[in-house]
DRENTOR-515936 format. One record per atom (N, C-alpha, C, CB): x, y, z negated. Coordinates in steps of 0.1 Angstrom, whole numbers, plus 5000, padded with zeros to 4 digits. Each point is the difference from the previous one (the first is absolute). Glycine has a CB too. Layout:
BEGIN
XYZ;...
//
This chain:
BEGIN
338534478740;499149924992;500849954988;498749935020;500650084968;500749964988;500249854999;498950204989;502149775003;500549865000;499049904995;502350094996;497149944992;499149904994;498649985008;501150064978;498350055026;498849985009;500349925012;499250224992;502049805014;500449925012;500149864996;501250205010;499449774979;500249864995;498749934999;502150074988;496950005005;498749944998;499349985013;499950104977;500249995032;499349995012;500549885008;499750255001;501649745000;500649885007;499649874993;502050155007;498049854980;499749874993;498549965003;501650064982;497550035020;498649975002;499650005014;499550104978;501549905031;499750005014;499449875004;501850165005;498749734991;499549875002;499549944987;501649965020;497250084977;499549974986;499849854998;498950225000;500749715010;499849854998;501349944997;498050005015;503050034993;501449954998;500550034986;500450015025;499450124971;500550044987;499349934989;500550235010;498249754991;499249934990;500549854999;498050165004;502249785007;500449864999;501449984995;498649955019;502350144984;501450004995;500050034985;500950075023;498350034973;500050034985;499349884993;499950245005;499249695001;499349894993;501049884998;497850075010;503149915000;501049904999;500950034988;499949955025;500550174973;500950044989;499249984987;501350175014;497449864986;499249994988;499949864995;498750195008;501349715002;500049864996;501349964993;498549955019;502650104986;501349974994;500150064986;501050005023;498550124975;500150074987;499149934990;500650225012;498249744993;499049934991;500749874995;498150095013;502649844995;500649874995;501150044990;499649895022;501250214980;501050044991;499450044986;501550075019;497550024982;499450054987;499449884992;499550225011;499949694996;499449884993;501149924994;498150005016;503049974991;501149924994;500650074988;500449915023;499850224978;500650084989;499150004988;501350145016;497449874987;499050014989;500049874992;498650165013;501349724994;499949874994;501349974992;498449925018;502750114989;501349974993;500250084988;501049955022;498650184978;500250094988;499149954989;500550195015;498349774988;499149954990;500549884993;498150105013;502449804995;500549884994;501250034991;499249875020;501650224984;501250044992;499550064987;501450035020;497650054980;499550074988;499449894991;499550215013;499849704992;499449894992;501149924993;498049995015;503049974993;501149924994;500750084989;500349885022;499950254981;500750094990;499250014987;501150135019;497649874982;499150014989;500149884991;498550155013;501649734993;500049884992;501349984993;498549905017;502650174985;501349984993;499850034985;501250075021;497950014975;499950044986;499049914993;500650235005;498849675002;498949924993;500649874996;498350115014;501249844974;500549884994;499149885005;500950124980;499049875033;499149895005;500849905008;498150175002;501649704996;500649895007;498849935008;501949974982;498449995030;499149935008;500449855002;499450225012;499849694984;500249865002;499149955011;500749974976;499949975035;499349965011;500549865005;499650245007;499849715004;500549885005;501550015005;497749945007;503149964992;501450015003;500350045014;500449824983;498750145026;500350035014;499250115006;500649775003;498250264991;499250115005;498950034989;500449935024;499250194975;499050044991;498649955005;501450204992;498649765020;498749945006;499849864996;500250165019;500849774975;499949874995;499450004986;502049925014;496750044984;499450024987;500649914989;497950055012;502150004976;500549934988;498849964991;502250135001;498049774991;498949964991;499850114989;500549765004;498250264993;499750104989;500649964987;497950075012;502249804986;500649954987;501450054997;498649805003;502150245007;501350064998;500050124991;500749925022;498250154977;499950124993;500249984985;498450095017;501049804978;500249974986;501549974996;497749905000;503050035009;501449984997;500850135001;499849765009;499950325000;500750135002;499850094988;499749985025;499150024969;499750084989;500949964988;497750035008;502749854991;500849954989;501550035001;498449824997;502050245014;501450035002;500350134992;500149905023;501050094968;500350124992;500350125009;500949844982;498650275014;500250135007;498950045009;502449944999;496749965004;498850035008;498950074991;500649815016;499050314988;499050074992;498649985005;501850174995;498049835018;498749985006;500149935013;499150214988;499949715016;500049935013;498650025007;501749834991;498450155022;498750005007;500249895011;499550254996;499449735011;500049905011;499250055011;500249814984;500550225028;499350075011;499849905011;501150224993;497749785012;499649925012;499650105011;499349794986;501350215025;499750095011;498849955007;502450075003;496750025001;498749975006;499950085013;498949954978;500849985033;499750065013;498549975003;502549995008;496850114995;498649985004;499450115008;499849884979;498950135022;499350105008;499050074991;500449875022;499250254982;499050074992;499350105010;501349984978;497550065018;499350105008;499249935011;501750174995;497449925011;499249955011;500849955012;498250164992;503049905010;500849965012;501049894997;499650235008;500349714980;501049904996;501450055002;498449825006;501950304988;501450055001;500949924990;499150235006;502149754998;501049934992;500450084987;500849885021;499250054968;500450064987;501049914993;497850124998;503149944995;501049934992;499850034985;501650015019;498649894973;499850024986;500749894992;497850105004;502049904983;500749914991;499149964988;502250105007;497949784989;499349954988;501149994989;498249875013;501550194976;501050014989;499449984986;501450155015;499449864975;499649994987;499950154995;501149774995;497750285003;499850144997;500750064988;497849985012;502249934977;500550054987;501450065000;498449844990;502450105019;501550045000;500350075013;500549804986;498550245021;500350075013;500850134999;498049895009;501650194981;500750134999;501449994996;497950094993;502549805001;501449984996;500849935011;499349984977;500049965033;500849925010;499750045014;499949814984;499350305018;499750045014;501250045008;497850074991;502049955022;501150035009;500550144998;499249845016;500050254979;500350144997;499250054988;500550045024;499950074970;499350054989;498650045004;502150084990;496949865003;498650035002;499550114990;499749765009;499550324996;499350114992;498549985001;502050165003;497549724996;498649985000;499450054987;500349795015;498650294986;499350054988;499749884991;499150205013;501149824974;499749894990;498649945001;501650114985;497449975017;498749955001;499849915012;499150204988;501549835023;500049925012;500749874998;499850205014;501449804980;500749884998;499449914990;502150125006;497349944983;499349924990;498849935007;500750164982;498649915027;498949935007;500449895008;498850225000;502449805006;500649895009;500349884992;500950175015;499749854973;500449894991;498849924995;502150134994;496949955002;498849934994;499249925010;499950194984;500049865028;499049935010;500849915009;498550204999;501349675000;500749915009;499850025014;499849834982;499050225022;499750025014;500250155005;498349824998;502650254994;500350145004;501150005010;499350084977;500850045030;501150015010;500550154999;498949825015;502450194987;500750135002;500450015014;500850014976;499150105030;500450025014;500950135001;497949885009;502950125001;500850125003;499250115006;502049855003;498450274996;499250115006;499849995015;500850144981;500249815026;499849995014;499049905004;502450065003;497649834990;498949905003;498750054997;501649824995;498350254993;498750064996;499450095011;500749984976;500250115029;499650095010;499649935013;501450184990;499449725013;499849925013;498649945001;502449955001;497150004987;498749945000;498950084994;501249794999;499250334996;499050094993;499549944987;499350075022;501649864971;499749944987;500250114989;500649775008;498650214982;500150094988;499749924987;499350205014;501149854975;499949934988;498549964997;502150124991;497749765006;498649954997;499549925012;499650194986;501049825025;499649925012;500349854998;500350205015;498949724991;500449855001;500549985014;498249934983;503150025017;500749985013;500149855002;501250224998;498949745015;500149865003;501349985008;497549975001;503449944995;501249965006;499949865005;501450164986;498749825027;499949875006;501549955002;497750045011;502749864982;501349955000;500349925013;500150004975;501150005030;500449925012;501049894995;499650205016;501449844977;500949904994;499349914991;501950155002;497349914989;499149934991;498650025005;501650024980;497749885025;498750025006;498950024989;500749865020;499350254974;499050044990;499450135003;501249864983;497650175012;499450135001;500050064986;498649945020;502150174978;500250064987;499150124999;502449914998;496650094994;499250124997;500450064987;498049915013;502550214988;500650074988;499550144998;502149855002;497950194986;499550144997;501250094999;498049924988;502050195019;501250095000;499950094988;500050015025;501149984966;500050074988;501150114999;499149794989;501850215021;501150104999;500949995012;499949994975;501150105025;500950015012;501549974995;498450165011;502349764998;501449994998;500750135003;499849755006;501250284986;500750135003;501449985005;498750104982;501949785018;501349985005;500050025016;500549834981;500450255024;500150035014;500049885009;501250214994;499649695001;500249885009;498749925001;502450004993;496750024998;498749935000;498850085005;500949864981;499450255026;499050095004;498949945009;501650194997;498849705010;499049945009;499849854996;500650165018;499549814968;499949874995;498849994990;502549965003;497149924993;499149994990;500549904989;498150055016;501449954972;500449914990;498849944993;502250134996;497849745002;498949934993;500649914990;498550015020;500649944971;500449904990;500449875006;498550114983;502649835013;500449875004;499049904996;502450064999;497049964990;499049904995;498850005009;500850044976;498850085029;498950015009;500249925013;499450224990;501949795015;500349935013;500049854997;501450195008;499149764980;499949864997;498649954999;502250034988;497050055006;498549974998;499449995014;499950114978;500449985031;499449995014;500449885008;499950254999;501449714999;500549885007;499449874995;502250135004;497549874983;499449884994;501149914994;498250025017;501349874976;500949914994;501049935010;498249964982;503050025013;501049935008;500650075012;498849814993;500950325008;500650085011;500750134994;498249915016;502750074975;500750114994;500950075010;499949884978;500050255023;500850085010;501550004994;498050145008;502949845001;501450014996;500450154997;500549805014;500650214980;500550144996;501250035010;499349974975;500550155031;501150045010;501250064993;498250045017;501650024971;501150054992;499550034986;501250095021;499849904970;499750034986;500850134997;499649764993;499850355005;500750124995;500250004985;499150135019;502149894976;500350004986;500650134995;500349755002;499350294986;500750114994;501049954990;497950155003;503349904998;501149954991;500350114990;500949865019;499650094969;500250104989;501150105002;499249824986;501850155022;501150095003;500749975013;500350034975;500550075030;500749975012;501149904998;499550245007;501149764982;501049904997;499549855000;501250184987;497549815010;499449864999;499649955014;499250064977;500850025033;499549965013;500849885006;499250235004;502149784997;500849885005;499749874993;501850165007;498249854979;499849884992;498649945003;501550094982;497550005018;498649955003;499949945013;499150184985;501549885025;499949945014;500749865000;500150235010;501049764984;500749875000;499249894993;502150125000;497349924988;499249904992;498749965008;501050104979;498449995027;498749965007;500349915012;499050224993;502049825015;500349915011;500549864996;500550215014;500249794975;500549874995;498849914995;502250114993;496849955002;498849934995;499449925012;499550174983;500549885029;499349945011;500949945010;498150154996;503249845001;500949945009;499749865003;501850164992;498449795020;499749865004;498649964999;502349954993;496850155005;498549975000;499450005014;499950094976;498949875025;499350015013;499950145005;498849794994;501150304997;499950145004;501050094993;497549975004;503750035001;501150084994;499850155002;501649815004;499050264987;499750154999;501350085004;498249964983;501650165020;501050105001;499650124993;500849915023;499950134967;499750124992;501050115004;499049864981;500550275019;500950115004;499350134994;500949885021;500050224977;499450134996;499150055011;502150054987;496950035008;499050055010;500750085011;498450024981;502750055016;500750075011;500449915011;500850174984;499849715013;500549905010;498849945007;502049954986;496950035007;498849955006;499550105011;499449874979;500550255017;499550105010;501050025011;498850124981;502549865016;501050015011;499849895010;501650114985;498149775010;499849895009;498750025009;501149854983;497950215011;498850035008;500350115010;498549944981;502450165015;500350105009;500949955012;499950164981;500949735016;500849955011;499249945011;501749954983;497150005013;499149955011;499550125009;499349814985;500450305008;499650125008;501250055007;498250054984;503049945011;501250055006;500349925013;500950074978;498849805022;500349935013;499050055011;500749804986;498150225010;499050065010;500550145004;498149864990;502450215000;500450145003;501250005010;499350074978;501649835020;501249995009;499649975015;501449934980;497649985021;499549975013;499350135007;499649764993;499650304999;499350125005;501150115003;497949954987;503150065004;501050105003;500849985013;500250024975;500149855027;500749965013;499150045012;501249814988;497550165011;499150035010;499950165002;498749794996;501350274992;500050155000;501150065007;498849994979;502549955020;501150065006;499949985015;501449954980;498149945025;499749985014;499050105005;500549764998;498550274994;499050105004;500650145001;498249864989;502750175001;500650135000;500850025013;500250004975;500649905029;500850015012;499150015012;501849864990;497150075010;499050015011;499450145001;499549754998;500250314990;499450134999;501050115005;498549924981;502850065016;501050095005;500050005015;501449974979;498649915027;500049995014;498750065006;501449804999;497550184994;498750065005;500150155000;498749804992;501750264997;500150154999;501050055010;499349994976;501949945025;501050045010;499550015014;501749904985;497649995019;499449995013;498950115002;500449765000;498850274990;499050105001;500650145002;498549874985;502650165007;500750135002;500750015013;500350014975;500349885030;500750005012;499050025012;501749844991;497150105008;499050035011;499650144999;499249774999;500650294989;499650144998;501050095006;498849944980;502550035018;501150095005;500049995015;501449974979;498549915026;500149985015;498850075007;501149784996;497750224997;498950075006;500250155000;498549814993;502350244998;500250144999;501450055004;498450004981;502249925028;501450035004;500150145006;500449765004;498750285005;500050135006;499750114990;499349905022;499850074968;499750104990;501350024991;497649935000;503149974997;501350024993;500950095007;499749774990;500450215024;500950095008;499550144999;500549815015;498250214986;499450144999;500450064986;498149945016;501749984973;500450054987;501450054999;498249854990;502750065016;501450045000;500350125008;500649764997;498750265014;500150125009;499650124992;499749865021;499350124970;499550124993;500850034988;497849945007;503349984990;500950034989;500149904989;499550235006;499749664995;500149904990;501449935001;497549965000;503250044989;501349935000;499949854999;501050204989;500149735014;499949854999;499649964986;501849985017;498750094973;499649964986;498650034997;502350054993;497150055013;498650034998;499149905007;500650244999;499849715013;499349905006;500149874993;500450115022;500849864973;500249884992;499150004987;502349985008;497650144985;499250014988;498549985004;501750154990;497949915021;498649995004;499649855002;500250225011;500549704996;499749865003;500149924987;500850035024;500349994969;500249934988;498950034989;502549995005;497150144995;499050044991;498649935003;501250224997;498649775016;498749935004;500049854995;499950155020;501349784982;500149864996;499849994984;501549955020;499250144973;499950004986;498650034995;502450064998;497050045007;498650044996;499149895003;500550245004;499649695008;499149895004;500249894990;500150065024;501149904972;500349894991;499550034986;502049935014;498350194981;499650044987;498550014999;502150134997;497249915013;498650005000;499449854998;500050215015;500749704993;499649864997;500449954986;500349965025;500850094970;500449974986;499050044990;502350015007;497250124995;499050054991;498749925001;501050235002;498649735010;498849925002;500249874994;499550115021;501649824980;500349874994;499950014985;501449935019;499250184975;500050014985;498650024995;502350105001;497049995006;498650024995;499149885002;500350245007;500049685003;499249885002;500449904989;499950045025;501449944972;500349914989;499450044987;502249965012;497950174985;499450054987;498549975000;501750184998;497649845014;498649985000;499649864999;499850205015;501049714991;499749864999;500249944986;500749985024;500450064970;500249954986;499050064990;502449975006;497150154997;499150074991;498649985003;501750174996;498049755014;498649985004;499349914990;500750035024;498049974977;499249924991;500349855001;498250175002;502249795010;500249855002;501349964993;498850015022;502250074979;501349964994;500250074987;501049965023;498850174977;500050084988;501249984992;497649994999;503650005007;501350004994;500149884991;500150245001;499149655000;500249904991;499449875004;500050164983;499849815029;499349885004;501049885000;498450135014;501249754981;500849895001;501049984988;499850025025;501049884976;500849964988;501150104998;499549775004;500950315005;501150094998;499650134992;501049925021;497750104978;499550104991;499950145006;501049874982;499450235010;499750145004;501150065008;498750024979;501150005034;501050055009;499750155002;500249775012;500550314981;499850155001;501150055010;499150024977;500450055034;501050065009;500750114994;498549935020;502850064978;500850104993;500550105010;500649844982;499750295013;500550105009;501349955007;499050184986;501849745007;501349955006;499749925012;501150004978;497949925022;499649915011;499650095012;499349814985;499950295013;499650105010;501250075006;497850024989;503250025002;501250075004;500849915009;500050144979;500149735018;500749905008;499449995014;500749884979;498050125021;499349995013;500250125009;498349874988;501750255006;500350125007;501450005005;498250134987;502749835005;501449995004;500249915011;500750054977;498749845023;500149905011;499450065013;499849814984;499150265015;499450065012;501050115006;497649954991;503050125000;501050115004;501249935007;499350154981;501249745014;501149935006;499649955014;500949944978;497850015023;499549955013;500050115010;498649824988;500950305007;499950115009;501450045005;497950084989;503149935002;501350045004;500749905009;500250124978;499649755019;500649905008;499449995014;500549874979;498250145021;499349995013;500150125009;498449854989;501850275004;500050125008;501450055004;498050064989;503049885006;501450045002;500449995015;500649934977;499149955029;500449985014;499350095010;500649764994;498050245005;499350095009;500350154998;498249845000;502150204988;500350144997;501450035006;498650004979;502349915019;501450025006;499950015015;501049884980;498250035026;499950005014;499450135005;499749755000;499350304993;499350135004;501050114999;497849914993;503050094996;500950124998;501150005011;499549994976;500849905030;501149995010;499550025014;501249854985;497550185017;499550025014;500650125006;497949894993;502550105020;500450115008;498850075006;502349885005;497750254994;498850075005;499749985014;500550174984;500549835025;499749995015;499549855003;501850175005;498949734989;499649865002;498649984994;502449935000;497350134989;498749974994;498950075008;501149984978;499150145028;499050065007;499749925013;500750224991;500349715014;499849925012;499449864997;502050125010;497949854978;499549864996;498549995003;501749994982;498049905024;498649975004;499649874993;500250125022;498849884969;499649884993;498549994999;502150014987;
//
């Protein structure tokens, strides 16, 4: 009997066991691909911000601590500041099922100069957004999620700010990081809240005239508000994005630690599965050796089964990760981290991990099978 047909036949002998074992490897590979995908994307975003002349001014202790909008006027007077904006983060719900949505209220006139990434919004769409106080821009993922199109009137029900915002969709945000966000006029949010309920500003993005001016601008802005009731911390956009990434990194480290435990458990599961398979076929192994299979051939047969089983699970996990990230619900861009594209490198890492699991898990059973004595194995009763 040829080697590979025999390998496949043995692998599929206990199909339920094989399916469960491969599924356990798939879970492990899915976690790895997801971690590599998110980490790679955050690195790319941070690398992109290195060339931008943007400074972020936020609360000294957290960007979630709101600052007074009046700070914007003082910041505009700092030499070297070319353009400013004031961003208020909004969390709310939309659609018939009250799905959670994230967005921001901002000053539209300076958005193209101070946005988180380069925007390529068509001029007619952006002009319509600037002219209409009740207009809204949404990311393509959000538009697909709710079936919105240009000209529709959409309703956002705020949770942090208890208002109902009815806005006309006039265009789409093109920045990857905002693919599942919306943007409205700050003035419209203020109007909806009513007199005496001005929304705070979570951060002020500023465009600076040159890279050399950034340290001076940062120092002057923070000095303006030192010892005030709401002190500030200003930093280049790259550092701001890095601080946000560090929050995700802490979560990643926890997941990674759990993932390592899962990998060890999966190795034991696959090892046990292969050991049971070899034990069930002890007499068959003896017959194969009697027919001329060398120790090395038997070792390759058992090790090949383990590797094929693990790699099959790896392929399943990689395909599952790609499908989940590319599905309509996530579509490579759900939530504040933006557009998570599964890169070939992440899939390669997943397959490499599954290969290592197969080699590690199959080594002991394969070595044991190769060392079986024909006479003792034929006498074995199990």
